[in-house]
N, C-alpha and C positions, 0 to 999 in steps of 0.2 A: 048448583052443580055439584054433583057427587063423583068422586073418584074411588075406586076400589082396586086394590092390588091383588089379582088373583093368581100371580106367578111372578117369577123374576124379582122377588123381593127377599133379601137375605141369601140369595142363591143366584147362580148364573144360568139357571135353566127354568123352563116353564113360563117364559114371559107372557103375561096376559095382564093388560090394565084396561079396566072398564070405566067408561065416562058415561054419566047419566044427565041429560039436560033436556028440560022441557018435554019429557015423555020419549026422547030418543036415546037409545043405548048403542054405544059405539065401543067396539073391542079393539084396542091396539095390539096386535099380534095375538097368537093363540098357539103357545108353544107347549111342548112336551117336556115334563120333568125327566131328568137324567141323573145319574149318580147313586148316592146312598138309597138304600131301600125305602127309608120313610119318605123320601122325596118321590121315588118312582111309584109308590102306592098312591100318591095323590093323583096319579093319572087315571085311576080307578073310580075316584071319587066324583060326584056331580058337582056342577058349579053352584054357588049359592043363589043364582038366579036362573030362571028357565032359559035354555038356549034360544027357544023360539021368540023370546022377547028381546033378542038383540037385533038390531036393524043392520048394523054394518060391521065388517071387520076390515081394518086398515093393516096391511102386512108390510112391515119394514123390510124384511128380506126372507129368503127361502131356507134358512137353516132349521133343522129339526126343533131346536129349543125356541123357535119363533113361530113355527107353522105346524108343528108335529101333533098338536091336539085337535086340528080342524076335522079330521074325520069323526072323532067323538062328538064334537059340537054339531056337526051336520047329522050324525045318527041320532042325536037327541032332539032333534027338532029345528036347528037354525036353517032359515031358508033366505036369508038376506044376501047382500052383495059383498064380495071380498075384493077390495081394491088394492092393486099393486102394479109395479113395473112388468113390462114384458118379459124381461130375464128372470125376475122373481117368480112370475107365474110358471115359466118352463122349469126353473130349478125346483120350485115347491112341488110341482107334479112328479118330478124324478124322485126327490126325497121321500115324499109321502107313499109313492108306490113301492119304492125300495124298502122302506121302513116296514110297511105292511107285510111285504114278502118275507123279510127277515124275521118277523114276529110270527107269521104263520109257520115258517120252517122251524123256528125254535120251539114253539108250542107242540109241533108234531113230533120232534126229536125228543123233547122232555116226556111226552106221552109213551113214545115207543121205548125209550130207555128206561122210563119209570124213575126219573129223578126230580120231578116236580113235587113240591110240598102240597099242591092241590090234587084233588081226586082226579080232575081233568084240566089240564093246562089249556089256556085260551089266549089267543092273540088279543092285544089291546084293540086292534081293528084289522080287518081283512082288506085284501086288495080291493074288493068291490066297494067297501066302505070308503077307502081312500079315493077311488075314482069318482065316487059320488059327489066329492067336493068340487071337482073340475069345472062343471058347468056354471058354478057360482062366481068364478074368477071374472073380474072386470079390469082390463088393461087401461093404465092411465099413462100420461106423459109427465115428465118432471117439470117443475117450475110453472105448472098451470093449475088454476083453481078448480077444484071439483066440488060441485054443489051436492052436498049430502042431504040438505034440507033448505028451506027458504031462508034460515038463519044460521046454518052451519056450513062451512066449507073446509076443504083440506088442500094442502099443497105438499108435494113430495119433492125433497131435494136430495142429490147425490151424497151418500155417506161413506163412500169408498168401502172398505171391508171385504165384501164379495161383489161379483157382478150382479147388478140390478139393485143393491141395497140403498136404502134412503132414510133420511130423517123425515118426520111428518110435522107439518105446522098445521094445527087445527084451531079454527076461528069460530068461537061461539060465545054467546052472552057477552059480547064486546071485550072478550079476553082472547089472547093468543097463547095456546098451550103448545110447547115444542117438545116432540118425542124423539130423542137422538137415535133410537134403534142402536145397533152396533156401530161404533164409529171406527173407521179405518185409520191408517196412519198417512201422514203427509208424504212420506217418501216410500210408499209401497212398490214392490217390484212390478206388480201388474195393474193395480188399481189407481185411479186418480184420486187427488187429495179430497177429503171431504169438505162440503160447503158449510161454512160457519154461519150460524144464525145472526141476524142483525137486531131482531127485536123479539121479546118474549115476555109474558106476564108470569108464566109457570113453565119450568123446564123439568123434563123427566130424563135424567142423564144416566147412561150406563156407566158401571164402575168396575167392570171385569178387572182391570189392572189399576185399581185406584190407589194401591200402595206400592206400585212397582214401577221401575224405569226400565225400558229395554236396554240391554247392554250395548254399548257402542263398539260391537265386534264385527269381525270380517266374516260374515256367514258363509260366503264362498270358500274361504280358506278352511274354516271348520268342517264344512261339508266334504271338501277335498280330503282333508286329513283323515275324518272317520271313515270314508268310503275306502281310501287307499290302505289304511292300517288293517282294515277287515279283509279286504281281498287279498293283501299280502299274506295273510294268515289263513288263505283258503277258506274263507268264511263267507257268510251271506249277511247282507244288510237288509233289514226289514224296516221300512219307514211307514208307520201308521199315518194315513193321510185323510184329512177331511176332503171328501169328494169335490167340494165346491171351493175354488180358489187356492187352497193350500196345495192340493194335488197339482194344479196347473203351475204354481209358484215353484214348486220343488222340481217338477219336470223342466221348467225353464232354466234354473240354476244348474241342475245336472247337465242339461244340454250345452249351457255355457262352458262348464268344466270340460266336457267331452271335446267341444269345438276347439278349446284352447289346448287340447292334449294333456290336461292335468289329471285325468283319470283314465284308466284302461279300457280297452274294447272287450268288455264282457257284456252278458245279457242284461239289459235294463228293462224291467217289467213293470207295466202299469196293470194291476189286477184289481180293478173296481169298475163294474159295468157302468155305474152311475158316473163316476169320474170321467169315463169315456164319453158319455152322452153329454156331460158338461163342456167337454172339448167342442162339440158341436154348437152348443150355445155360445161359446167364445167366437167361434167362426161366423155365427150369425149376427152377432152384436159387436162388431169392431169399434163402435163409438163408445163403449162401456169400459174399454181397457187399453192398455198401452202396446200391446203385441201387434206387429204388422201381420198381414196374411202370410207372407213369405216366412216369417220367424214361426208361426204357429204350424205351418206345414212341415218346416224342417225338424222343430222339436218333436212333433208326433211321430215323424218317420224313424227317430232313434230308438223308440221304445216298442216292445212287443205289447200290443193292446189285448188284454185277455178278458173275454167275456164268459166263455163256457167253463164251468166249474171242472170239466174233466181235464182241461188245460192246467188248471190250478193243481191238480193232482199230480200231473206229469211234471210240473215245475218242481213241486216239493220233492219229488223222488229224484230229480236231477241234482247230483253231488256237486257239480261245478260252481265256483263263486259267481255270485250275481248280486244285483241290487233290485229289491222289490218295493214298489209303493202299493199299498193295499189299505182299503178302508175297513174298519172306521178309524177316525183319528184319536178317539179316546179309548179304543180297543173294548167298545162295548158290544160290538157285534160285527158282522160282515166277514169278508174273506181273510182279513189279517188274522182271525182266530185260528183258521186252518193252518197258517204258516207258523204261528206260534206254538201249536200243539207240537209241531215237528222240531222247530229250531230253538225254542226257549230254553231247552235243556242242553244245548251245545255250547261249549265256552268259547268256541271261535265265531259265534254269530254276534251280531249288534242289533239291538232294537234302538231306533234313533227317533226320538220324538221331536216334532216341528211345531207344536201347537199347544194351546192351553189344555190342560187336564183337570177337569172338574172333580170336586170332592167325591170320593166313593167310587170313582171309576177305576178300571183296571190299570189305565194309564197313570193315573195318580199313584196307586198303590205300587206299581213297578218303579216309578221315579223315587217314592219315599223309601225304597230299598226292601220291599216284601220279599221274603226268600221263596215264596210260592204264590201262584195264582191259580185260580179256579176257572176252567173252561169246560163248558158243557157237562158239568157235574163231576169233573175230575180235576185233582191237584196236580201241578207241574211244578218242578223245582226251577228256579230262575237262575240259570248258570250263564246265559248270555250277557254280554255287556249292555247296560242300559244307559244310553247317553241322551243328551237334550241339547238342541240349538235354540237358544232362547230369543234370539234376533229376528225370528221369522213369524211372530204373531201377526194376525190380520187385525188385531185390536190396537187402538191407540193406548199408550201407557199414560201414567199419571200427568206427565208434562202434556202429552198429546190431548187428554181430556180437558185440562186446564186451558190450553190454547185454544180449543174448540169453542170456549166461552169468550174469547178475547176481542171479538168484533161486535159484541152487544152494544147497542147505542143507548139502551135504557137498563135501569137496574131491576131485575125480575123480583116479583113478590116473594117467590120461593123456588128453591131448586130441591127436586126430589131424586135421591140417588137410588137407582135400581140396577137390576141385572149385575149384581155383585155379592160376594160373600160379605158378612158383616164387618169384618176387620178392614178389608180393603176400601169398603164404602165409607166407613167412618173416618179413615185417614184421609180420604179424598175430601170428605166434608170439612174436616179441619183446613185443608189446603185452600179450598175455595173461600172459606171464611176469612182466611188470613190474606190471600191475594186480592180478592174482589169485595169482601164484606157482605156477600149475599147470605141471606137466611137459607139454611140447608137442613134438610130432613132425610133421614134413612127409614123408609116405611117398613113395617112389619107385614109378613104375609098375611093376606086376607083383611088387612086393615082398610077402613073406609073413612074418608075425609070429605069435608065439604069445603068448597072454594067460594 
């Protein structure tokens, strides 16, 4: 059996793990690289194997860093089946279509305004190429065996994190391989706690927060304080939101604050067409989250839901204090850029981050104190307050990751730490060795191993 790490090794993006066994090739996730330019450039490179030689893709969840390279895979010849849960299918369709649309728009703008370093800027993939992925999706149920071959089967189990997210247990060659996907928190606002594995011969464990503990802070109080301080200064709060789960979590917390009278009656705006569509997925899949239908309806009615970009421009020109949630969460694209072009140079504005900011993203640069940021080929001075609420991550922290291993009934032969930058992954490796005595490896990008 051969394993090759085609993404999500040494980085939190581009997740792709290839398994080859008895002539069958299985890809766990097919994510897009984000962040620093050397990583983004990998999206344009071909895989070291032919996509048409891959038989199956098993998708842990619908975030771009786990599904965003599927259009390239299909365009280059993949014709197999893509297995995932029903919510993951719907989320992935939204994210892929939205990603393609953004890329088409940015390529068009770069060509029109002549700021691309290329003679002709091209999107990584088009909307049509994204939609060519959709017929290959096959919906599965959790906790049921899926026969991929006469000797290979898979079981999907709830991982928390976002709606539809799962860990995957893959049985082949008399071995059980467990792929964590992204693991959620046991006490998430909206998601149920992740299911812990009971048995495993090899584990492929995410390590996003492998060297960090989430603060034991009062998230509601922090959110209340930052909103009120900005509004008292006649300013605008801009919250870059991940359209899946984080947007809904932030909406829920803001709704609670408003219901309790802790924040004033000003415009509360959700400006992410994809985030609005995800709300419908929440409504259609109540078994996957903690919100009641009544809470979902009340929460949505508090916000102005913006889909038309003309409305975005009207909101930008409106000088009254307000709170805006807009994608993308790492400020890599989307509507949030339009707001920042206007508000980032206003010292009574606040940009409030509520999730992980990957290396090289605008969000990471702003949190690290960058005096200026580049948007659509132009530099803007960062005069707004740049703040962060750390307790809102949808990822388990170091203790959560360690705890996810706590119910194993056998000692795995090895744990591979993936989906993490090198330092967090290595610190988690030491903690796992110290607590459990498990052999741990932090694989390199494109490294191939035999089991």
